[in-house]
Each structure stands twice: as C-alpha cells, then as structure tokens.
C-alpha positions as CSV (number, residue, x, y, z in Angstrom):
1,M,13.5,-9.1,-2.1
2,K,10.4,-7.0,-1.8
3,E,10.8,-3.3,-1.8
4,E,8.6,-2.8,1.3
5,T,10.9,-5.1,3.4
6,T,14.2,-3.5,2.4
7,P,15.6,-1.8,5.5
8,T,16.9,1.7,4.8
9,T,19.6,1.5,7.4
10,V,22.7,-0.4,6.5
11,K,24.1,-2.2,9.6
12,D,27.8,-2.6,10.3
13,D,27.6,-6.4,10.1
14,E,26.0,-6.5,6.7
15,W,27.9,-7.8,3.7
16,L,28.3,-5.6,0.7
17,A,29.3,-6.8,-2.8
18,R,31.3,-4.8,-5.2
19,F,31.0,-6.3,-8.7
20,I,34.3,-7.0,-10.4
21,L,34.2,-6.1,-14.1
22,F,37.8,-5.6,-14.9
23,R,40.7,-8.1,-14.8
24,K,43.1,-5.4,-13.7
25,W,41.2,-5.2,-10.4
26,I,42.3,-8.7,-9.5
27,R,45.9,-9.8,-8.6
28,S,46.7,-12.8,-10.8
29,S,49.2,-14.1,-8.3
30,D,46.8,-14.7,-5.4
31,Q,43.4,-13.7,-6.6
32,T,43.0,-10.9,-4.1
33,L,41.5,-7.5,-5.1
34,R,43.5,-4.4,-5.9
35,P,42.5,-1.1,-4.4
36,D,41.3,0.2,-7.8
37,A,38.2,-2.1,-7.4
38,F,37.1,0.2,-4.5
39,I,38.0,3.6,-5.9
40,P,34.9,5.7,-7.0
41,Y,37.0,8.3,-8.9
42,P,35.7,10.3,-10.8
43,L,32.3,9.6,-9.2
44,P,31.4,10.9,-5.7
45,N,30.3,7.5,-4.5
46,L,31.0,3.8,-4.8
47,S,28.2,1.5,-5.9
48,V,27.7,-1.7,-4.0
49,T,24.9,-4.3,-3.5
50,R,23.9,-5.4,0.0
51,H,23.7,-9.2,0.5
52,L,20.6,-8.7,2.6
53,E,18.2,-11.6,2.1
54,L,19.7,-12.5,-1.3
55,T,21.0,-15.9,-2.3
56,P,24.4,-16.2,-3.9
57,I,22.6,-16.8,-7.2
58,E,20.5,-13.6,-6.9
59,I,23.6,-11.6,-6.2
60,L,25.2,-13.2,-9.3
61,E,22.2,-12.3,-11.4
62,I,22.3,-8.6,-10.3
63,G,26.0,-8.5,-11.1
64,Q,25.5,-10.1,-14.5
65,A,22.8,-7.6,-15.3
66,I,25.2,-4.8,-14.5
67,A,27.9,-6.4,-16.6
68,D,25.5,-6.9,-19.5
69,Q,24.4,-3.3,-19.2
70,R,28.0,-2.1,-19.5
71,G,28.9,-4.6,-22.2
72,T,31.6,-6.3,-20.2
73,K,32.1,-9.6,-18.4
74,L,31.3,-10.2,-14.7
75,L,34.5,-11.7,-13.2
76,G,33.2,-12.0,-9.6
77,R,32.5,-9.8,-6.7
78,G,34.4,-8.3,-3.8
79,D,32.7,-8.9,-0.5
80,V,33.3,-6.6,2.5
81,Q,31.4,-6.0,5.7
82,A,29.9,-2.5,6.0
83,S,32.0,-1.8,9.1
84,I,35.2,-1.8,7.0
85,P,34.4,1.4,4.9
86,R,32.7,3.0,7.9
87,G,36.0,2.4,9.8
88,Q,37.6,4.6,7.1
89,M,35.1,7.4,7.9
90,L,32.8,6.7,4.9
91,Q,29.1,6.5,5.0
92,I,26.8,3.8,3.5
93,E,23.3,4.6,2.4
94,A,20.7,2.4,0.9
95,A,19.9,3.6,-2.6
96,P,17.5,1.1,-4.2
97,I,17.2,1.2,-8.0
98,E,15.1,-0.7,-10.5
99,G,16.4,-4.2,-10.8
100,N,18.4,-4.0,-7.6
101,L,16.5,-3.1,-4.4
102,N,19.6,-3.9,-2.4
103,H,21.8,-1.2,-4.1
104,A,23.7,1.1,-1.8
105,N,26.3,3.9,-2.2
106,I,29.4,4.3,-0.2
107,N,29.8,8.1,0.3
108,G,32.0,10.6,1.9
109,W,35.1,10.0,-0.2
110,P,37.8,12.7,-0.5
111,T,37.8,14.3,-3.9
112,D,41.4,13.5,-4.9
113,K,42.3,10.1,-6.2
114,P,45.5,9.6,-4.1
115,A,43.5,10.0,-0.9
116,Q,40.8,7.7,-2.3
117,K,43.5,5.1,-3.1
118,M,44.7,5.1,0.5
119,I,41.2,4.4,1.8
120,A,40.6,1.8,-1.0
121,Q,43.8,0.0,0.0
122,E,42.4,-0.6,3.5
123,I,39.1,-1.8,2.1
124,A,40.7,-4.1,-0.5
125,A,42.9,-5.6,2.2
126,R,39.8,-6.7,4.1
127,A,37.7,-7.8,1.1
128,S,37.2,-11.3,-0.1
129,F,37.1,-12.0,-3.8
130,V,34.4,-14.4,-4.9
131,A,35.1,-15.5,-8.5
132,M,32.4,-16.3,-11.0
133,P,31.6,-20.0,-11.2
134,V,33.4,-21.7,-14.0
135,D,31.1,-22.8,-16.8
136,T,31.9,-26.4,-17.7
137,G,29.5,-26.4,-20.6
138,D,27.4,-29.2,-19.2
C-alpha cells in the first residue's frame, strides 16, 4: 500500500488485525481468543493493523516481521471490525509506521487492568482467530 493513498480515518466497517504472538492468548479447546490478546496494559494503546487494501499474505508478512522483531513466533491474528472497539467507547487512529503503513492504535482505554479486561472480553468475544497456515515442508 502506498503511503499517499492510506486514509487517515478508520471507518467502522474496516477490519483490524491484532497479531497473536502468545499461545496463552488462544483457548486450546475451541481456538477462540482470550481477552488478554486485546489488553494494552501497561501501554496506553493497543497496536493493530488495518486490513485496508492488503492481501492476506501481506497481512501475514507484517505480522511475521513484528514476531521476528520481538523474537517470538507468529501464531495468527485476531480480526475484528473497527465498530467493535468503538462500541466500547474506544477510539481508533491511523498511526502509520515504517514497514506498516496500515498500523493503527486503539486508544482511550481505562488505566486499570481490571477495567481493560472487561472491555477486552467484549472485543475478544466478537473477534475471529485466523491461525497461521501450517507449513507442510513442501
């Protein structure tokens, strides 16, 4: 995606990806996401990537670059429409960074973790987990 074409306003019907880097964020019983995947604590905002004009492979590449940078494994992503965090009185702002012009931040979180968890439960309940493709070694 070209920087000059990246809209600064995140629309309610846009899809956002939260990269899943920790197995504890995924319920093993049904492969749904736990609220912890959507808690920014101790940071003031939650980092996501907009799907905007990206192919699934491009989203995967961005997530893999983040995982590599952190020295961890990319397990997948949690997809949620922008209207879901906004329905929890949060704001979403485009925040392009080098290597990810579709980066955005979800802001407006309460400062205490229990309050964040309550909001994250609502978001996680509406999110879809997209697992990394299985490498067959072919």
